[in-house]
C-alpha positions in Angstrom: 0.2 0.1 0.1 2.9 2.4 0.2 3.1 2.8 -3.7 -0.7 4.9 -3.2 0.3 6.7 0.3 1.4 10.1 -2.1 -3.0 10.1 -3.9 -5.8 11.1 -2.6 -8.2 9.2 -1.8 -11.4 8.9 -3.3 -12.8 9.4 0.4 -10.6 12.4 1.1 -11.8 14.4 -2.6 -15.9 14.2 -1.7 -14.8 15.3 1.7 -12.3 18.3 0.1 -15.7 18.9 -2.6 -18.4 18.8 -0.4 -16.3 20.9 2.8 -15.7 23.6 -0.1 -19.7 23.5 -1.5 -20.9 24.2 2.0 -18.8 26.3 3.3 -19.2 28.3 0.1 -23.7 27.2 0.2 -23.7 28.8 3.9 -21.5 31.8 3.6 -23.6 33.0 0.5 -27.3 32.0 2.5 -25.6 33.3 6.0 -24.9 36.7 4.1 -28.5 36.9 2.2 -30.0 35.9 5.5 -27.9 39.0 7.6 -28.6 41.3 5.1 -32.9 40.6 5.0 -33.2 39.6 8.4 -31.4 43.4 9.3 -33.3 45.9 6.3 -36.2 43.8 8.2 -35.6 44.5 12.1 -34.7 48.1 10.9 -38.2 49.0 9.4 -39.6 47.5 13.0 -37.4 49.0 15.0 -37.8 51.9 13.4 -41.5 51.5 12.9 -41.4 50.3 16.5 -39.7 53.5 17.4 -42.3 55.7 16.2 -44.9 54.5 17.8 -42.9 54.6 20.7 -42.4 57.7 20.2 -46.5 58.4 19.5 -46.8 57.5 23.2 -44.2 58.8 24.8 -45.7 62.0 24.1 -49.3 61.3 24.5 -47.8 60.0 28.0 -45.9 63.5 29.1 -49.1 66.0 27.6 -50.4 66.5 31.0 -46.7 66.2 32.9 -45.5 69.8 30.2 -48.8 71.1 30.7 -48.7 71.4 34.2 -44.9 71.9 34.1 -44.7 68.9 36.4 -41.0 68.4 35.4 -40.5 64.9 38.1 -42.9 63.2 36.6 -41.3 63.6 32.9 -38.1 62.5 34.2 -39.5 59.7 35.7 -41.7 58.8 32.3 -38.2 59.0 30.3 -36.4 56.7 33.0 -39.4 53.9 32.5 -38.8 54.0 28.5 -35.3 54.3 28.7 -35.3 51.4 31.0 -37.9 49.1 29.3 -37.6 50.3 25.2 -35.0 50.0 22.9 -34.4 54.2 23.4 -30.7 55.6 23.4 -32.0 58.8 24.3 -34.6 61.5 24.8 -35.2 65.1 25.5 -37.8 67.1 26.1 -37.6 70.7 24.9 -39.8 73.2 25.9 -41.1 75.9 23.3 -38.1 78.1 22.8 -35.5 74.3 22.6 -34.2 74.8 25.4 -34.2 71.7 27.0 -36.5 70.9 30.2 -36.1 66.7 30.9 -33.6 64.0 29.7 -32.9 60.4 29.8 -30.3 58.3 28.7 -29.9 54.0 28.5 -26.8 52.4 29.7 -25.3 50.2 27.9 -23.9 47.7 29.7 -22.0 45.6 27.2 -20.9 46.0 23.6 -20.7 49.7 23.8 -18.3 49.6 21.0 -20.1 47.7 18.7 -23.8 48.7 19.9 -22.2 52.7 19.4 -21.3 51.7 15.6 -24.5 50.5 15.4 -26.2 53.3 16.5 -24.7 55.5 13.8 -25.5 52.9 10.8 -29.4 52.7 11.7 -30.8 55.4 14.1 -27.9 58.2 13.7 -31.1 60.1 13.0 -34.0 61.2 15.6 -37.4 61.2 15.2 -39.1 64.5 16.6 -42.1 64.9 17.8 -44.5 67.6 19.1 -46.5 68.1 21.9 -49.5 69.9 21.4 -52.8 71.1 23.9 -55.9 72.5 22.4 -53.9 73.6 19.8 -51.1 75.3 21.9 -48.0 73.9 21.6 -45.8 72.8 24.6 -42.7 71.9 22.7 -41.5 68.5 21.6 -39.1 65.3 22.5 -36.7 65.0 20.7 -35.5 60.8 20.7 -33.0 58.6 19.5 -33.3 54.7 18.2 -31.7 52.2 20.3 -29.8 49.4 18.5 -29.9 47.4 21.4 -32.4 44.5 20.0 -30.7 44.4 16.6 -27.6 43.6 19.1 -29.1 40.8 20.7 -31.4 39.5 17.1 -27.5 38.6 15.5 -26.5 37.3 18.5 -29.1 34.8 18.8 -28.2 34.3 14.5 -24.7 33.4 15.6 -26.0 31.0 17.6 -27.7 29.9 15.5 -26.2 29.6 12.6 -22.7 27.8 14.4 -25.1 25.5 16.2 -26.5 24.2 12.5 -23.1 25.1 11.5 -22.3 22.1 14.0 -25.3 19.7 12.6 -24.6 20.2 8.7 -21.0 19.4 9.3 -22.1 16.5 10.5 -25.4 15.4 8.6 -22.4 16.5 5.9 -19.6 13.6 7.0 -22.1 11.1 7.8 -23.7 11.5 3.7 -19.4 11.7 3.0 -18.9 8.6 4.4 -22.6 7.0 3.4 -21.7 7.9 -0.2 -18.0 7.1 0.0 -18.9 3.4 1.8 -22.2 2.9 -1.6 -19.3 3.7 -3.7 -16.6 1.5 -2.4 -19.6 -1.1 -2.3 -20.1 -0.9 -6.4 -16.8 -0.8 -6.8 -15.3 -3.4 -5.4 -16.4 -6.2 -7.4 -15.2 -4.1 -10.2 -11.7 -3.9 -8.9 -11.5 -7.9 -7.5 -12.7 -8.4 -11.1 -9.8 -6.7 -12.3 -7.2 -8.1 -10.1 -8.3 -11.5 -10.7 -8.0 -11.0 -14.6 -4.5 -9.5 -14.6 -3.4 -11.9 -11.9 -4.2 -15.2 -13.5 -5.1 -14.2 -17.4 -8.6 -14.9 -16.8 -9.7 -13.2 -20.2 -13.2 -14.7 -20.2 -14.6 -13.5 -16.6 -17.2 -10.0 -17.1 -17.0 -7.0 -14.5 -20.3 -7.6 -13.3 -23.4 -5.0 -13.9 -23.0 -1.9 -11.2 -26.5 0.1 -10.9 -23.9 3.4 -11.3 -24.8 4.8 -15.0 -21.3 5.8 -15.2 -19.2 2.6 -13.6 -21.9 0.3 -15.7 -20.3 1.8 -18.8 -17.1 1.9 -17.9 -18.0 -2.0 -16.9 -19.1 -1.8 -20.6 -16.1 -0.6 -22.3 -13.6 -2.4 -20.3 -16.2 -6.1 -21.2 -15.9 -4.9 -24.9 -11.6 -5.0 -24.6 -11.9 -7.9 -22.7 -13.9 -9.4 -25.8 -11.6 -8.6 -28.2 -8.7 -9.6 -25.7 -10.4 -13.3 -25.1 -10.6 -13.8 -29.3 -6.8 -12.1 -29.5 -6.0 -14.1 -27.0 -7.4 -17.6 -28.0 -6.6 -16.7 -32.1 -2.9 -16.6 -30.8 -3.2 -19.6 -28.4 -4.5 -21.3 -31.7 -1.7 -20.2 -33.4 0.9 -21.3 -30.7 -0.4 -24.7 -31.3 0.0 -24.9 -34.9 3.6 -23.4 -34.3 4.8 -26.2 -32.3 2.5 -28.8 -33.5 5.2 -27.8 -36.4 8.1 -27.5 -34.7 7.7 -31.3 -32.9 5.5 -33.3 -35.5 6.8 -34.2 -39.6 4.9 -31.9 -42.2 4.7 -35.1 -44.4 3.0 -37.6 -42.2 1.9 -35.2 -39.4 4.6 -37.6 -37.2 6.5 -36.5 -34.8 9.9 -35.0 -36.1 13.8 -35.8 -35.2 13.8 -33.5 -32.5 10.4 -34.4 -30.6 11.9 -38.5 -30.5 15.2 -37.1 -29.0 12.9 -35.8 -26.4 10.9 -38.3 -25.4 14.0 -40.5 -26.0 15.9 -38.7 -22.9 12.8 -37.8 -21.0 12.0 -42.1 -21.2 15.9 -42.3 -20.1 15.3 -39.8 -16.6 12.1 -41.2 -15.8 12.2 -42.5 -12.7 11.3 -45.4 -11.6 12.9 -46.5 -14.6 11.9 -49.1 -17.0 12.7 -51.8 -20.2 11.8 -49.8 -23.7 12.9 -51.4 -27.0 14.2 -48.9 -29.6 13.0 -49.7 -33.0 14.9 -47.9 -36.7 12.8 -48.9 -39.5 14.8 -48.3 -42.9 12.7 -48.7 -46.0 14.6 -50.9 -48.5 13.3 -49.8 -52.3 12.3 -45.6 -51.1 15.1 -44.8 -54.3 13.7 -47.4 -56.6 10.0 -45.5 -55.6 11.0 -42.4 -56.1 12.6 -43.4 -59.6 10.5 -45.3 -61.6 7.4 -43.1 -60.6 8.4 -40.2 -59.0 8.6 -38.3 -56.2 5.0 -38.2 -55.1 4.4 -41.6 -55.6 7.5 -41.9 -52.7 5.7 -39.4 -50.4 2.6 -41.6 -50.9 4.8 -44.4 -49.4 6.3 -43.0 -47.3 3.2 -41.3 -45.8 1.1 -45.2 -46.0 4.0 -46.3 -44.4 3.7 -43.8 -41.4 -0.2 -44.6 -41.2 0.4 -48.8 -41.8 3.0 -48.5 -38.6 1.0 -46.4 -36.5 -2.3 -48.5 -36.8 0.0 -51.1 -35.7 1.0 -49.7 -32.8 -0.3 -50.1 -29.5 -1.2 -46.8 -27.9 1.5 -46.3 -25.1 4.0 -46.4 -27.7 5.7 -44.0 -29.6 7.1 -43.2 -33.4 8.6 -40.2 -35.2 10.1 -39.6 -38.3 13.5 -39.1 -38.2 13.7 -38.4 -42.3 14.0 -38.9 -45.4 12.8 -42.9 -45.5 13.9 -43.4 -41.6 11.5 -44.3 -38.9 11.6 -44.4 -35.3 9.8 -46.1 -33.1 10.0 -47.0 -28.9 8.1 -48.9 -27.1 8.2 -49.1 -24.2 7.2 -51.0 -20.7 8.6 -54.8 -22.4 8.3 -57.2 -19.6 9.6 -60.2 -22.1 12.3 -59.0 -24.6 10.4 -61.9 -26.8 7.7 -60.0 -27.4 9.9 -57.4 -29.2 10.2 -60.6 -32.0 6.5 -60.7 -32.2 6.3 -57.3 -32.8 8.6 -56.6 -35.5 6.6 -59.3 -37.2 3.8 -57.5 -36.9 4.9 -54.7 -38.0 6.7 -56.7 -41.6 3.3 -57.4 -42.2 1.7 -54.1 -42.8 3.6 -53.9 -46.1 2.8 -56.7 -47.5 -0.4 -55.0 -49.4 0.6 -52.6 -52.1 0.0 -49.4 -52.3 -2.8 -48.0 -54.8 -1.3 -44.7 -56.2 -1.8 -43.3 -59.8 -3.2 -46.5 -61.1 -0.2 -48.0 -60.1 0.6 -50.9 -57.5 3.6 -50.1 -56.1 5.3 -52.4 -53.5 7.4 -51.7 -50.7 9.5 -52.9 -47.6 11.4 -51.8 -44.9 13.6 -52.8 -42.3 13.6 -53.1 -38.5 17.1 -53.1 -35.9 16.1 -53.4 -32.3 18.1 -52.1 -28.7 16.8 -52.1 -25.7 17.2 -50.1 -22.9 18.7 -52.4 -20.5 22.4 -53.0 -23.3 22.3 -48.9 -23.6 23.6 -46.3 -20.6 22.8 -43.8 -22.2 20.0 -43.0 -25.4 23.2 -42.1 -27.5 24.5 -45.5 -27.1 20.8 -47.2 -27.9 21.2 -45.3 -30.6 23.6 -46.5 -32.6 23.0 -49.6 -30.9 19.4 -49.6 -32.9 21.4 -48.2 -36.1 23.9 -51.0 -36.1 20.7 -53.1 -35.5 18.9 -51.6 -39.1 21.9 -52.6 -41.5 22.5 -55.4 -40.3 18.0 -56.3 -40.3 18.9 -55.5 -44.1 21.8 -58.3 -44.7 18.6 -61.0 -43.1 16.4 -62.7 -44.8 13.7 -61.7 -42.0 13.6 -58.2 -42.3 14.9 -58.0 -38.9 17.7 -57.7 -36.2 17.6 -57.7 -32.4 21.1 -56.0 -31.3 22.5 -57.6 -28.0 25.2 -55.8 -26.6 
């Protein structure tokens, strides 16, 4: 897993992208919400301030008529204490101050002063009249305390919302990641099995995710082509392997294949007694001269066919080249059986070959050598070759080397 340590995981990509989207969306929504809420609260606060100012003017009207300054001051103090009013001034008809009251700011004085300057810079001034007589006016400055409280509540709500949304976001990312991994895991395991075991017959399973299914279809099409190409290549390799180890004319194993098999028989354990038959056509040159090379090829094909049909399934026959053949007889229990095998092989050439309206007679000689008298494959081949040349001088047509 070390080679993947420097790479970014799909889960981390999900987290970063989801967090980025959340931060952007949350920031935009928060800004819009604060702007709209502030505008709404400001409008509401100013309307409320107008109502408070009207109510205040009605309440202090009697005290103004009777010039009861103590009552006026008590009413002002009550209003600045109970309502969002920064300050109240009561002026007489000559614009001289009769009474005033200011709100006591206990905390966040600088913040509240800034908001007061932004939203409540202009006061509300209302004239106090009774029976059409002017007694003075009141000047009311609004306070942003309610806005500040509102902002703090929004801040607390946003913090709680952030925490809840983050938990929901992490749960969503984890659930989505697990679902994707559940969908991707069969694809990865199948692809790994195909890579490790060259199992091109396998196919990626169906996925419920559209994009993954499209990838599966493309990959499966590629596997189809690879499988067809592999099968074709394997068939061509089989053909080439067969051609490399078999004689093209007779389709028997060739000299190279014969030497491989002979060496393997000497290396096998436990060793068993085997016999090597060297076979050479007696009149092949005359057949070629009299009937032509095509007839000679036909004789070799017929000779290979008849010899092969006369052998057991475990016996091995090969064409060494020209008109020479070799037969490896395995699991010999009695050497006397070699005589019967030789005579049976010689009988297969008693009938002539019918070729191009000609009857072509052919015969061959057999030289036999046993592995009991040979210390190596070379010794066995030399003994069988010598026995074959000896057999050509004998009327029986075969000779068993006993050296």
